[in-house]
C-alpha positions in Angstrom: -62.1 -15.0 -13.8 -62.4 -15.5 -17.6 -62.4 -19.3 -17.1 -65.4 -19.2 -14.8 -67.9 -20.8 -17.2 -65.6 -23.1 -19.1 -67.0 -26.2 -17.3 -70.6 -25.0 -17.2 -72.2 -22.6 -19.8 -69.4 -23.3 -22.4 -69.1 -27.0 -21.8 -70.3 -29.4 -24.5 -72.6 -31.0 -22.0 -73.6 -27.6 -20.6 -77.0 -26.0 -21.0 -78.6 -25.5 -24.4 -79.8 -22.0 -23.5 -80.6 -19.5 -20.8 -84.2 -18.3 -20.7 -85.8 -15.4 -18.9 -89.6 -14.9 -18.5 -90.7 -11.6 -17.1 -94.4 -10.7 -16.4 -95.0 -7.1 -17.2 -97.7 -4.5 -16.5 -98.3 -0.9 -17.7 -97.3 1.7 -15.2 -100.9 2.7 -14.9 -101.8 -0.8 -13.6 -102.4 -4.3 -14.9 -105.8 -3.5 -16.4 -104.6 -0.3 -18.1 -104.6 0.4 -21.9 -101.2 0.2 -23.7 -100.2 0.4 -27.3 -98.6 -2.3 -29.4 -96.2 -1.4 -32.3 -98.0 -0.6 -35.6 -97.0 -2.0 -39.0 -97.7 -0.8 -42.5 -100.9 -2.2 -44.0 -101.9 -4.3 -41.0 -101.8 -1.9 -38.1 -101.4 -3.9 -34.9 -99.9 -7.4 -35.4 -102.6 -9.5 -33.7 -103.0 -13.3 -34.1 -105.8 -15.6 -33.0 -104.8 -18.7 -31.1 -106.7 -22.1 -31.6 -108.7 -21.4 -28.5 -109.9 -18.1 -30.1 -108.0 -15.8 -27.8 -105.9 -13.1 -29.4 -102.2 -12.5 -29.1 -100.6 -9.1 -29.8 -96.9 -8.5 -30.7 -95.9 -5.6 -28.5 -92.1 -5.4 -29.3 -90.4 -7.6 -31.8 -87.1 -9.4 -31.7 -85.5 -6.8 -34.0 -86.9 -3.9 -32.0 -85.7 -5.4 -28.7 -82.2 -5.9 -30.1 -82.1 -2.3 -31.3 -83.0 -1.2 -27.8 -80.4 -3.4 -26.1 -77.3 -3.1 -28.4 -76.6 0.7 -28.0 -75.9 0.0 -24.3 -72.4 -0.9 -25.5 -71.8 2.8 -26.4 -72.1 4.0 -22.8 -70.1 3.9 -19.5 -68.3 0.7 -18.5 -70.0 -1.2 -21.3 -68.2 0.9 -24.0 -64.9 -0.5 -22.9 -66.0 -4.0 -23.8 -66.2 -3.5 -27.5 -64.4 -1.4 -30.2 -66.2 1.9 -30.8 -66.3 2.0 -34.6 -67.7 5.4 -35.9 -68.3 6.4 -39.4 -68.4 10.2 -40.0 -70.8 11.3 -42.8 -70.7 15.1 -43.1 -71.7 16.5 -39.7 -73.2 13.2 -38.5 -71.4 10.4 -36.7 -72.8 6.9 -36.9 -71.6 4.3 -34.4 -71.7 0.8 -35.9 -73.7 -0.2 -32.8 -76.5 2.1 -34.2 -76.4 0.9 -37.8 -79.6 -1.0 -38.7 -77.8 -3.9 -40.4 -74.7 -3.8 -38.1 -71.5 -5.0 -39.9 -73.6 -5.6 -43.0 -75.0 -2.1 -43.3 -74.7 0.0 -46.4 -72.8 2.8 -44.6 -70.0 0.4 -43.9 -69.5 -0.3 -47.7 -69.1 3.5 -48.2 -66.1 3.6 -45.9 -62.5 2.2 -45.5 -64.1 -0.6 -43.5 -65.6 -2.2 -46.6 -62.7 -4.4 -47.6 -61.7 -5.3 -44.0 -65.2 -6.4 -43.1 -65.5 -8.2 -46.4 -62.4 -10.3 -45.5 -63.9 -10.8 -42.0 -67.2 -12.2 -43.4 -65.2 -14.4 -45.8 -63.2 -15.7 -42.9 -66.5 -16.4 -41.1 -67.7 -18.4 -44.1 -64.4 -20.4 -43.8 -65.1 -21.1 -40.1 -63.1 -18.3 -38.4 -65.2 -15.7 -36.6 -62.2 -14.0 -34.9 -61.7 -11.2 -37.5 -65.3 -10.2 -37.3 -65.3 -10.2 -33.5 -62.3 -7.8 -33.6 -64.3 -5.2 -35.5 -68.0 -5.8 -34.8 -68.4 -8.3 -31.9 -72.0 -7.4 -31.2 -72.9 -8.6 -34.7 -72.1 -12.1 -33.3 -74.4 -11.4 -30.3 -77.4 -9.9 -32.1 -77.0 -11.5 -35.5 -76.0 -10.3 -38.9 -76.5 -11.1 -42.5 -74.2 -9.7 -45.2 -77.0 -10.1 -47.7 -75.6 -7.6 -50.2 -72.1 -9.1 -50.5 -70.7 -12.3 -49.1 -74.0 -13.8 -47.9 -72.4 -14.7 -44.6 -75.0 -15.1 -41.9 -74.8 -15.4 -38.1 -77.8 -16.1 -35.9 -79.0 -14.0 -33.0 -77.7 -15.4 -29.7 -80.2 -13.2 -27.9 -83.8 -13.2 -28.8 -86.2 -11.2 -26.7 -89.9 -10.5 -27.6 -92.8 -8.9 -25.7 -96.3 -10.2 -26.4 -99.7 -9.7 -24.8 -102.2 -12.5 -24.4 -106.0 -12.6 -24.3 -106.1 -9.2 -25.9 -109.0 -6.9 -26.4 -108.4 -4.3 -29.1 -109.7 -0.8 -28.6 -110.4 2.1 -30.9 -110.3 5.9 -30.5 -111.6 8.9 -32.4 -110.5 12.5 -32.6 -111.6 15.8 -34.0 -109.7 18.9 -35.0 -111.3 22.3 -35.5 -109.2 25.3 -36.8 -108.9 28.1 -34.2 -110.3 30.7 -36.7 -112.7 30.7 -39.7 -110.3 31.0 -42.7 -113.3 31.7 -45.0 -114.4 34.7 -43.1 -110.8 35.9 -43.1 -110.9 35.5 -46.8 -107.9 33.2 -46.8 -109.8 30.5 -48.7 -113.2 30.2 -50.3 -116.1 28.1 -49.0 -115.7 25.8 -52.0 -112.0 25.3 -51.3 -112.7 24.4 -47.7 -115.5 22.0 -48.6 -113.4 20.2 -51.1 -110.5 19.9 -48.6 -112.6 18.5 -45.7 -112.3 14.7 -45.5 -109.5 14.6 -48.0 -106.2 13.9 -46.2 -104.2 14.5 -49.3 -105.6 18.0 -50.0 -102.9 20.7 -49.2 -105.4 22.5 -46.9 -105.9 19.4 -44.9 -102.2 18.7 -44.8 -101.5 22.1 -43.5 -104.3 22.1 -40.9 -106.6 24.7 -42.3 -109.8 22.6 -42.2 -111.7 20.4 -39.9 -110.2 17.0 -39.5 -112.0 13.8 -38.2 -110.3 10.6 -37.2 -112.8 7.8 -36.5 -112.2 4.3 -35.1 -108.4 4.5 -35.3 -106.0 2.3 -33.3 -106.8 3.0 -29.6 -104.5 0.5 -27.9 -105.3 -2.8 -26.2 -105.9 -4.3 -22.8 -104.7 -7.8 -22.0 -105.0 -10.5 -19.4 -101.3 -11.3 -19.5 -98.3 -9.4 -20.8 -94.8 -10.8 -20.8 -91.3 -10.8 -22.2 -89.7 -14.1 -23.2 -85.9 -14.0 -23.8 -83.5 -16.6 -24.9 -79.7 -16.7 -24.9 -78.8 -19.6 -27.3 -75.7 -21.1 -25.7 -75.9 -24.0 -28.2 -75.4 -21.5 -31.1 -72.6 -19.7 -29.3 -70.7 -22.9 -28.9 -70.6 -23.3 -32.7 -68.4 -20.2 -33.0 -64.8 -21.0 -34.0 -61.5 -19.2 -34.5 -58.2 -20.2 -36.2 -57.0 -22.3 -33.3 -58.4 -24.2 -30.2 -56.9 -21.6 -27.9 -58.4 -18.6 -29.8 -61.8 -20.4 -30.1 -62.0 -20.6 -26.4 -61.1 -16.9 -26.0 -63.6 -16.0 -28.7 -66.4 -18.0 -27.0 -65.6 -16.5 -23.6 -65.6 -13.0 -25.0 -68.9 -13.3 -26.9 -70.5 -15.1 -23.9 -69.5 -12.2 -21.7 -71.1 -9.6 -24.0 -74.2 -11.8 -24.3 -74.5 -12.2 -20.6 -74.1 -8.5 -20.0 -76.9 -7.7 -22.5 -79.1 -10.6 -21.4 -79.1 -9.6 -17.7 -79.8 -6.0 -18.4 -82.9 -6.3 -20.7 -84.6 -3.0 -21.4 -87.6 -1.9 -19.3 -89.7 1.2 -19.2 -90.5 3.4 -22.2 -91.3 1.6 -25.4 -93.5 4.3 -27.2 -96.1 6.9 -26.4 -98.7 5.3 -24.1 -96.6 2.2 -23.4 -94.3 2.2 -20.3 -93.9 -1.3 -19.0 -92.5 -2.5 -15.7 -92.2 -5.8 -13.9 -95.3 -7.2 -12.3 -94.6 -7.4 -8.5 -97.2 -10.1 -8.1 -95.4 -12.5 -10.4 -91.7 -13.4 -9.9 -89.2 -13.2 -12.7 -88.1 -16.6 -14.0 -84.4 -17.1 -15.0 -83.4 -20.7 -15.9 -80.7 -22.7 -17.6 -82.4 -25.3 -19.9 -80.5 -28.5 -20.4 -80.5 -30.7 -23.5 -82.7 -33.2 -21.7 -85.3 -30.5 -21.2 -84.7 -30.1 -17.4 -84.4 -26.6 -16.0 -82.1 -25.3 -13.4 -82.7 -21.9 -11.7 -80.0 -19.4 -12.7 -78.8 -16.8 -10.1 -76.3 -14.9 -12.2 -76.5 -11.2 -11.5 -75.8 -8.4 -13.9 -72.8 -7.4 -11.8 -71.4 -10.9 -12.1 -71.9 -10.9 -15.9 -70.1 -7.5 -16.2 -67.1 -8.7 -14.2 -66.8 -11.8 -16.3 -67.1 -9.8 -19.5 -64.4 -7.4 -18.5 -62.0 -10.3 -17.8 -62.9 -12.1 -21.0 -62.4 -8.8 -23.0 -59.0 -8.3 -21.6 -57.9 -11.9 -22.5 -59.4 -11.5 -26.0 -57.7 -8.2 -26.7 -60.5 -6.3 -28.3 -60.1 -4.3 -31.5 -59.1 -0.6 -31.5 -61.6 2.3 -31.6 -61.8 3.9 -35.0 -63.3 6.9 -36.7 -63.6 6.4 -40.5 -64.9 9.0 -43.0 -67.9 8.1 -45.2 -66.8 8.2 -48.9 -69.6 9.0 -51.3 -67.5 7.9 -54.3 -66.8 4.5 -52.6 -70.6 4.1 -52.0 -71.3 4.9 -55.7 -68.6 2.4 -56.7 -70.2 -0.3 -54.5 -73.5 0.3 -56.3 -72.0 0.1 -59.7 -70.2 -3.1 -58.8 -73.5 -4.5 -57.6 -75.2 -3.6 -60.9 -72.4 -5.1 -63.0 -72.6 -8.4 -60.9 -76.3 -8.5 -61.4 -76.1 -8.0 -65.1 -73.4 -10.7 -65.3 -75.5 -13.1 -63.4 -78.4 -12.5 -65.8 -76.2 -13.3 -68.8 -74.9 -16.4 -67.2 -78.4 -17.5 -66.4 -79.4 -17.0 -70.1 -76.4 -19.1 -71.2 -77.5 -21.9 -68.8 -81.1 -21.8 -70.0 -80.3 -21.8 -73.7 -78.6 -25.3 -74.0 -81.3 -26.8 -71.8 -84.0 -25.3 -73.9 -82.3 -26.6 -77.1 -82.0 -30.1 -75.5 -85.7 -30.0 -74.6 -86.6 -29.0 -78.2 -84.4 -31.9 -79.5 -86.1 -34.3 -77.2 -89.5 -33.1 -78.4 -88.5 -33.5 -82.0 -87.3 -37.0 -81.4 -90.6 -37.9 -79.7 -92.5 -36.4 -82.6 -90.5 -38.3 -85.2 -91.1 -41.5 -83.2 -94.8 -40.9 -83.1 -94.9 -40.2 -86.9 -93.0 -43.5 -87.6 -95.6 -45.4 -85.6 
C-alpha cells in the first residue's frame, strides 16, 4: 500500500502539483454579507485589480494552515504523527499548536532544544529524516528556524480564501448606559462629558458613558468567493534522507500526511459572521497539474489518503510521543546566548568595517596627493 504512488505522484516525471478549487458561499446565501479577516492599521486586506474590481483576502495561507494542522491531534490522525507536548505550569502545548512549529520559542525552553537544533542542522546538510521523526508536520506546513540555525522548509500545502468583485460595507452602533450615573451621583456631569467620545477615558473603557461607533467595518458582499489550494509535489520530491531507501520512506510518509490534510480542507466557521460552505451550483475542481501545464482530473478520496498515510507511517516508524517540561531557566539561557551572539556579531562587523574605512581613507589621500602634484 505504501508503494501506491511511487510511479505517479512521487515519480520524477509525475505531476508538479495537485490543486483544488472550491467555490464557496456564506450559509445565508450567495448574496449574503460575510466578514473578511481584519489586520492592524489597514482593517480589511482589499486590493484593486487592473480592471478596477476589488479582491478581498478572507483567510490567509497562514490562517488556513493553523486551521488544518491541529487535525493531527485527534482520532485516527493522531496516530500518524508523534504527539510532542510541552508542559508549562498548568498548561500543555502540543507542538502542532505552536505558532512557529518546530521553530517556536517554547521549544527552546525545553529538553527538545538541542535535539531539534541537531535536526535543523541535519536538514541544512540535506537530511530531513531527524526533523520528520520529531515534527513531521513542519515539513508539510513549512517552518523557518529564524532564531537559530536559519533552516527553512517551504509549505507543501498552501490554501487561501479570497473574494472577488467585492463591495465593502460599513456599520454603526450606539450604546446607552442602562441608568443615569450622574443622577445616581456616581460621577459628575463634567466627568461624563469629558469621557464621552474618548475611548481611552476610564469611564468609556468601563462602559459608564454613551458610546458611538460610526462607519466601522461592516463586512462585504462578493460576486465570487473561492478557496484555491495547492499541494506542491515538486517541493516534496526535493526532500532527502541519509540513504536512497530512507529518502523514499520519508517522501511516502510526508506525502501521506500532506494528502490527508489536503483532502480534508477546513470548511464552516471562520469567524463571527463568516460561515462558508461549498456552492452546490459550482462543482469542486481537483486536478493533477503536469510540468507541461496539462491537467488531469484527480479522484483521490480522503479515505484513500488516510489508508495510504497509515501504511506509509508504519513503514517510516514515526517518532515516539513525548511530554517535556518547560524550563524557564533554559529559556533565559537561550535569550542570553542570543544577546551574546548579537553583541559578538556587532564587534565582528566593526572589525570588518575599520580596515575598509582605513583603505578608503588611504585611497582618498593618494588621490589628493596626485591632484596636488598636478
